[in-house]
N, C-alpha and C positions, 0 to 999 in steps of 0.2 A: 505495500500498500505505498501510496506517494505519503509524502510528509505534507501536513497542512501548512500554509504560510497563510501571512499576511501582511500587506503594506503600510507603514505608520508614519506619516509625516508630523513632526512635531513642529509647532508655529507657534511662536512668542512675541506677546505683542506688546510694545515701548509706549505709553503714550503720557504727556501731561499736558495740561489745559495751558493756552496762552496765560499770562497774567501770573499764573500761581508763584508763590513764594518761594525763590531760591533755595529756603530751608529746608523746605518740602521736600524740590527734587534731591538736594547732597545727603537728605536723610533715607530719602525712597536708593537712591544709588547705591548707600551704603547698607541698606538692607535687603535689598531684593536686585535690581539691576545689576551691578559690582559681582557679588557671588555666584548670580547665575550666568555669566559671560563666563567667569574663572573657571566654572563647572564645564560648560559646554566646551569651550577652549581642551579641558585635560580629555574631552574623549573624542578626538578626531576621528573613530569609526561609528560615530552617531550623526547623522546629518538633522538639519533643522533648516527651518524656515521662518527669517525675522522679517516684523514690520517695527517700523519708530514714523511717528509723526516727527513733521520735518520740523516743527519747534524742538522737540526733543533731542533730535539727532544735533543740530545745531548745537545745542547745550553741550554734546558731548562733543562734539568736535573745540566746542571752546575750553572745557572745564575740566574733558578725562580723555588728554591725548592717548593714555595707557591702554584703556578699553578700545578706544576706536583700532589699535593696532592690534588688539587681540584681533577683533572681527576681521579688520584687513586680512590676515594670515590665514584665516579661518576661510577668506573669499578665496585666497589663493590657491588653497591645497583642496576646494568643492565640495567643504564641508556645508554649506550653507548657500541658500538663496536670499534676497531680499526682496519683499513683494512692496508694492507703491501702493496710491490712494490721495487723496487730498492733502495738502500739504499742512495745512493746520486743523486734519482732523472734524473738515465741516460733515453735515447731515446732506449729501449731494441734491436728496429730492428739495431741498428747499433754499439752493443757491441757483444762479441763473447760470446756463450750459457754458457760457464761455470762460466763467470763473473754475469750474468743476475741472474744464481740459487744463488750464492755465495751472490750477493749482497743482492739478496730476504728472503734470508736464514739469514743475519746476522740484518737485522730490525728486522723480524718475534721474532728473539731471544731476541732483546734489549725492544721490545712491553713483551714479558712474561716473562722477567726480572723484568720489573718497573710496569706491571699493569696486571702480570697472567692472561693476556688473551691470546686467541690462532687467532692466525691470518688463516680467513679463505678465505679473497678476495683480489683482489690486485689492486691497481692503478697505471695507467697507463701515465704517462708522458706524458703528449697536447695531453691526447688519441690517441696518432700513435696506432694503430692495423695493424697488419700484421696477414693471413690467418695461418702460423706455429707456432703462439702463443700459443695455448692451450697444444701443447706438450711440452713446459717449464716450463709453470703454474703448470700444471698438474705435472710435476716431481717435482718441488717446495712443492708440499703438498695442492696448494691453489684450491679452488671451484667456485670461480665466480671473474668478473672481471668487471668493468664500463667503457663505450664506449658512446660516443655520439651519441642521436639519431639520428643525421647525417650518420652513420653507417648505420643504421637500412633502412633507407630511399633511400639508395644508392643501397639496396639489392633489391628495388622494392616494400618495404613497406610503408603503410601508416600512418598519426598522427594516427590513433586508434588502431593500431597493437603496438606502442613504448606502451604502457602501460601496456605490460606484460611482460614476461621475454623470456628466449628463451635459448636453448644448440646448442652450436659446437662443433667440434672438426676437431683434425689434427692426422695422423694416428692413429685414434682409441681412441685418448686422449681426454678426454673430459672436458667441461668447461660451467658453467652456463653466460649468457650475458644479465645485466642489463644496461638500457640505460639511458642516463639523459636527462629531460624535456626541451625542449629549450623554451619553454613561463615561465616555473619558473624564469628559469637561466636571462632572460632580464627584468622579471618583479621585481625580489630580488634584491637590496632592492630599488630599482629608482623608484619605482611606492608605492602609499601608500595599506597597507595592504588589506585592502577588494579586491582591484584587483586580488590577488594572490588568496584568498577566493573566490569569485565568479568566477574563471578558474576554480578552483577544484571541485567548484559545478558543475560546467558544466560538466566536462568528470566524476564524479564521478556516479557510477551505484549501483543497488539493487543486485547484485551477489556481490559487494565489494568486487572484485577480483583484481581491476585493481591497478596499481601501478605508482604513479607520482614522480620519482629521482629527489631530490633537490639536485644537487650539485653547491657549491660554493668557489673556493678562500677563504680564511680567510681574507685575506689582504682587499678584498672588504669591508668587515664588518667593516669598518674604516682606513683601511690607505691611501686608493684611492682617491686623490682630495679630497673634501670636506664631503667625507664618515661619517667621527667621531661624526661630530657633530649630523647630521641626524640620525645616528645609536644608539648613546648613554648621546647625550646633552638633558636634559629635555628644552622643550620649541622650540626644533630645529628642529624636525619631520614633518613628510610630515600635512601638514595643514588639506586637503582634508579626511575626514574621523576618521584621526589619533588625530586630534586637536592637535599636535604637541609632541603627543608623540614619544620618540624616536624607530625607527623602530625595533629594534631589541627585546626590550621588549613587546613592539606592538606586534610583531607578533608572537612572542611566547606565548603571551596572547588568540590568536586568536586561535590557535591550541589548547590550554586549553578549551577554550569558546565553540568552534565547536567539541564536541565527533562524530562528522561523520567524521570528518581528525581523522585518526588512524596514528600517532607517528610510526616506528616500525627501528628495524634494517635492514642488507641486507641479514645476515645471518638467520634473525628472521622471515625474508618475506619468502627466498629460501627453509627453513623447513617445514612452513606453506603451501605452493604452489609449485607445479612442474611445469616446464616449457614448455610454449604452443604450441613449436614447434622446431624442427630443423631449425636452419637458419647455412647460409656460408658467409662470410661478406666480402668485399675484403678490401685491403689496402686503409686504412682512416684514419683522422683527425679531430676536427671538421673544419666546410667551410670558416671560415675566414684562418684558417691554409693555406687552401688548394689554397687559394688564394694569401695569403703572399710567397709563394714559389716560383711560377712563375717567370719566367726571368720580367723586368721591363715593357719593350714594352707590352707582353703579359698578363700581369698584368692587364694594365689600360685596355687593350680590353676585356679582362672577367669581369673586374669590372664594365664596362657599361654593356654587356651582359646580367650579371645575374641581375641588377639592372631593367633591362627593363623588364626581364620576370617578375620578382619581383611585379612591377607596372603593367602589364597585366594580369587584369582579365580572361583573357582565358586559360593562362600559368602560372600562379600564384601557383597552384597546382602542377604542374610538375619540377619547376624551380629546385630543390635540386638535377634534375636527371643532371643539366649542374655542373660537376665536376671539381676542379682544379688540382694541381698538384700533387704528391708524395714528401712525407716526405723527404724522402735521401737527393732528389735534391740541400736541401739550402747545402750539400758539393760538388755541381756544381756551385750553385750562387755564396756562396763565398769562393774562395779559400784557403780562409786563416783558413774559418770552417774545411776543406779538408785536410788542413795541420797539423791541433791540431789533428784531428781523428786518420790520419793514421801514427803522431808522435806516439801515444798511441797507434796502432796496431804494430808499428815496437821495441816498448820499450818492448812492451808483449812479442812477440817472443825471445825476450832477455831473460825474466826470462823464459819462458820454456824451452830452452837450459840451463839454469842454473841449474834448476829442473833434465833434462835429469843428469846433470854433475854430482850432487851430489851423484846418484842413484850406484856412479859407485866407490866412494870412502868409504875409513874403516876411524872408528872414532867417537864413541858417541858423544864425547862432541862437535867436529868439527861441524859434520853435525846437532847438536845442535845449535849451534853459526850461522851457514850458514841459518838455517829454520827461526830463529829470523828476520833476517835482510830482509829474503826473504817475512817475513811477512809485513815489513816496507813496503818495494818496491811493493808487489802488494796492500796495504792501498793508497800507490800515485797513483798506476794507476786507481782504483775505484772512487777518488777524481774528477780525471780529464775527468770521462766519464759525469759529471753532465751536462745537457740538455743545460742550460741558454745560454750558451755563443755560441752555434752552430747556430745559426740560430737569424733572427731577424725578429718581429712582431709590435703587439701592444707595447712592452717596446723594451730599449736599444738591448740587446742580444748581438751580437757580437759586436756592437759597442761601449761598454763596457770594454774600453781599461782593467782596473785593472783586471778586470774578465778572460779575455785572458790570461793576465799576469799570473793569479796564476794557469789557466790549465796547462800551459810550466814550472813552477815552481814543480808543481805536480809532472811532466813528467821528468823533468832533476834532481831531486830529487830522483826518482826512479833510471837513468841511476846512478847515482855517489853512489848510494847502491849497484848497480850490480858493479861496478870498486870497493866496499870495499871487496864485495865476490871472485872477481877475485883476490884481491891481497893476500885473505888470503889462495886460493888454489893456487897461485904461489907467495909464498913470498916476490923472490928477483926482484918480479917486480917494479920499481918503475915510470917507463914510460911506455906509449903504445902511438900507433898511428895503425891507418888503413884506407884504400881509397877504397872504391869502389864504380860500379853502381849499384844502385838498379831501380825498378821501383817504387817508394815510393809511387807515386798519385794514382798509379792503373790506369794509363792513355796510358799502353802501350809504353810511352817516358821513358827511365828511365835516372833517376836523378844519380848525381854523390856525393858521401855523404865523408866527410874527419871526422873521429872522435878519440879523443885525450881527455887524462885526465886533458886538460883547455878547448879546445874548440871543437864545432862540426860546419862542416859549411856546409848547403844542398845548392847542387847546379844544378840547370834547366838549361840545354844546350839547351832544344828546347822552350825555354824562353827570348832568346835574352843571354843565357850565364851567368844568373842572378844567386844571391846568393839571396835567400829567407828565409834563418834561419842561425840565428850565435849566439849558444850559450855559454855564458859565465859559466862554468861548477862550478866556486868557489864560484859562487853567484847565481846558480840556475837559472840566465839571460836570455833571449832571446832577444838581444839587436834587431832584427829584427821582433820585434811582433808590425811590423807598420799594419795598414791596410787601406786599398786605400777607396778613397771617389767616393764610387761605387752611379751610378745614380739609385732613388726611383723613382718607382711608385708617390708618393704623390709629388716630387719632382716639383715644376713651371718650367716649360720651358724658360718662360720670364727670370726670375730670374736667372736660369743658364747662359743665352744668358746674362744677363748685369752685369755677373760676382759675383753677392751676393752668390750664391750658386756655389761650384767649383768641377768638376767631375775631375776625372782620368780614362786616355786611356788604363791603363796597370797599372799592381801591382806594389806596392812600394817596390821594392828590388835594389840589390845593383848592381852596375856595369853595371846598363842598360845604354847602351851608344844612346845618345839622337844628330840628327845633324840636326843645321840649321841655318837661317840667323845671322852673324855675329851683327845684330843690334836688335834682340830678347830681350826684356825687360824680367827684373825680372817679373814682372806681368803677363806675356803671359808667363813663365816657372810655375809659382805659380798654376796661374787656368789652366793650362795645355792646352792651346789654342793655342800655337807655332805652325809655319806648320814645320812636319817631313819629312826630306827630303833624309832620308836613311832607308833603310831596315833590318840594325841591331838590331832595337830595342826590337821587340817581335820573331823574328827571329831563326832557328835553325843555333847552331854553333856546331863543330863539337871537339871530345873531341882527344887530341892530346898527351896527356900526364894525366896518376893518378897514381902513383908511390910514393916511400917514400924510404930516404937514411937517416938511422941511426935516428937520431930526428926530420928529417926535410922533409914534404910534398910536394910534388908538382902538379901540376895541370896545362896541358894547355888547352886552348879551342879557337877555332879557326874557323872562317868565310870570305868566300869571296862572295862581297854584291855592291850594287849599292850607289851612294848618286846623288840626280837631280841636274842640276842644278839651282842655286835660280833664276838667269837672263834669261837663254835660252834653250829651247827645248833640253838639252843634260841629259848622265847619263854619270856619271865619276865610273870607275871599284875602287874598294876598296878592301882591303884585312886587317881583323885585326886579331891580335891575342892576346891573355889576360894571362897573366901568373901570377902564385902563390904560391908563397911559406909561407908555415905555421911551426913555431916554438915555440915552448910554448905558447905563449899568444897574439903573432904580428904574421900579415899577409901582407908579403911583395906582392907590383902586383904592375906588367909592363904591361902595354895598349899597344902597337904595332901597328904602319897603315903606311899603301904604298897606294897611290892615282895616278891613271896611268887613260889613255883615250886611250884606243885600236886604237880607229877610227881617233885620233887628232894626225898629227904632230905638228901642233902651240903650242910650250912650253908657250909661252908669253899669248896665251886664258887660255890653263888649267891654269897657276896661276893665272889669272885677276878672274879666276870662284871660283879657292879654297880660295881664297883671302876673298870673299864673304861669306865664311864660319866660322862655330863655331862647337866644341866638346862640346859636353856633361857629363860627371858621374855621374851617382846617387849612393847618398852613405848617403840615409836614415839612421834613427835610431829610438830607444824608450825609453824612459825612464818611468819608472812606477812610482815615488815619486813624493812629491810632488810639482806642478811647481814654489811655488815660491823658491824651496831649487833647482831649478836648475839654472846650473854656467856656462858659456862659455868664454873662453879666448881664444886670439890668440897673438904670439909674433909680429906680422906684424903691426897693428896699437896700438895706445892707445883708448880705448873706452870712450866716453866723454858722451853720452846721456843717460840717462836712456832706454828707450828704444832699443837705440845700445846695452845695456848690457844685453836684455832680450833674454834669447834663442828662444822665442817663439814671434821675432819680426821681420818679414822679414827683411833681410838687406844683404848687399853684400859688397866686400871688392876685393881690388888684396893684394893679399899673400900666403903661403905655408903650414899654420899650424891651426889649430882649436883644440880645447880641452873644452869637454862637461862632468862635474860632476854633477851627480845623487847623492845629498847630502843624503838624506834619505837612500838610500841605499850604501854610497860610494863607488859609481862606478866612472870610469873613464874612458870616450871612447873619443880619439886622432888620428887625423889624420895630417900626415907628406907628405907633397909632395916636392921630388927632385928639387933644382928650376931649372928655363928653363930659355931660354935668349927669349920665348913667354912668358910671365907672365900669372899668373892663375887667374881666377877671382872665388873665393867662393862665392855662394851666399846660404843662409840658409830661411827656412820658416815652420812656423806649420802646418802639414796637420789636417785640423780642417773637420768634417763631421758633416752634418747637418741633422738631424732628425727629424721625426715626433714622439714623445712619451709624452703620457698620455695628449692627444688632443693639445699640442700646439710645435712649432717648436724651438729646441736646436741645437747649435754646441756644438761638443766632439773632443776632442785631440785624436789623432788617433798617432803621430807622430811626426818627425820632419825630414824633406828634408832637406839635402843638395845636393848642386851640385859643380863640379867642371869643371869650363868653362876654353876653350883656343881657341887661332886661330889656323884655321885648317893650317898645310900647307902640301907640298906633301910625307912628310916622318914625323911621329909623333910618340913621345913618352912620355908619361905619367907614372912617376916613384911616387910610395906612399906607406907609412906603414899606417897599422890600428893598433893602440893597447890598450888592456883593461886591468885596473887595480882596485886593489880594495885595501883599506886599512886595512892590517893587524892587528886584533886585539887580 
């Protein structure tokens, strides 16, 4: 009888998001990347396929040349293949086709320059696949792609089918499909090496043409939890079968000893065997991703349903037909994610427009100068497309505020470069401002955008007339990079009820008008559990004005609405007009309202009802620096205790002034209210989201909430100025 055998490509994926802390990458190198590369180097008989995202590969080249030399040596001796993909690890589905090709070519070229290897295959970020992919992958010169075995199973294939490769096409453009083996993914490195060997023996055949693709994040081999010790420290490995030998060398030795396990690179297998058949795959990612993308309530139901199928022997074999959501829906689930994505598309449009402009100008040196700047601007766009911050699953994702900060930093950097190009094209221009409506979020409801050389303001009339982005361009800083405390499926309902976890009902944007009982406490506001009495909070406002005069821009938003009386079943009619004037780095705001009751002639009763009401205006903001370097001050009182002095401590006071400084960036955010005979109460508290990441719950800062409160009157006005400044060095 012929000995059974199986091919085992071992693929390690090395990635860090753009904007991650240098110390995090360094720590990951010490725990995972360094020892993993060292062990691969020490086993020349074992073949590997590697993937590096471009940002991390550049970091290796700059900071770890000795590791790069080892990879080069492995390449020279034919031990490794390196696959490509998007340079900054984008989700291809949400970036334009031109950017996909450029990002793939950029990474392929870097790999060619460093290792003299031709890239033949593509890594798909988070294994997100759409049926149109073969066209652009083919255009980028790639021959194969790696997807999840979940993709094949949703096309009607069974476990046995996933041990082969397949071909697919889009508009006649063909690509080979490799599928990742789920069993190996869950065995390695969590279980003793003999269990992986036993599994491979079970699925090996006498024909010897099967392939079981092992793919793992390199970080899983040392950087996750306690994996470093049992992957690399002598005596800390699995006791059962491995006698405490570190997992990585123990696993590589098992492969070396068992000759029927044939390690091979993906391209070598593709050259050796043709695809089994043609296949067409639906839109898909790995099964957990399709669960995470669902709206919170549906995700809870879906998890229970799928677990029930897994536990039921009758349905166990078909549970993979129960599918979750579609990756792009993260842009709906988290409006802040959509905001970043649509800003990227918005700035891209500006760059395309600049490219069309320079086609019409003369002067070789001028065109060269502009093209150099354009190249830098495009690089900022590509960096902003890094996928990690656009979603949330096992790790922090969009809740990692410093990653969001850098996405906006890249995009505003690109805008500033566009301003520099416009200054070259129009030399006498020392100021500009534009105000225009645009369906920025692509939901068919136009937003209102004001752009100048100092500030960008993005208003959403259909969401309470709120301001949801405020960019201070001299620092490439979005001061409204807050994230709402959204409810997640893993949140305990009892903890929400008891106030241990706080959930927001509305997005944390500026100038959201809240109306509530005058005795509403700071704690009720902080937890967002107060009773909302108005219909202004998230409804549609009418745009009355959007124009500029000289160096000043004007915007007016208006709404007629109602306020429910807090004590009797009556509705008060109310009109509110929000007026904004923008000049240089200052926003002047006037909120004017009148209350009437057309059905009630008794003025005294009307006044008594209004007397029980308060108006609250949301003025949240975001600082990205070290919280220990956050400072807040006010001219209205002397801060006594350390808690009072802490910007992140809940605190309220009567006054008209609020100053906050992010010392890390030398940025100052200031609010000044025009004094009123009815005094203002200023309340502040941190926005803290509760996450379940890396098997534990964690509180993560998302911004600072400020609310200006005042007692309501039949006719009311709130006037204030917001200014942004930084120290000029």
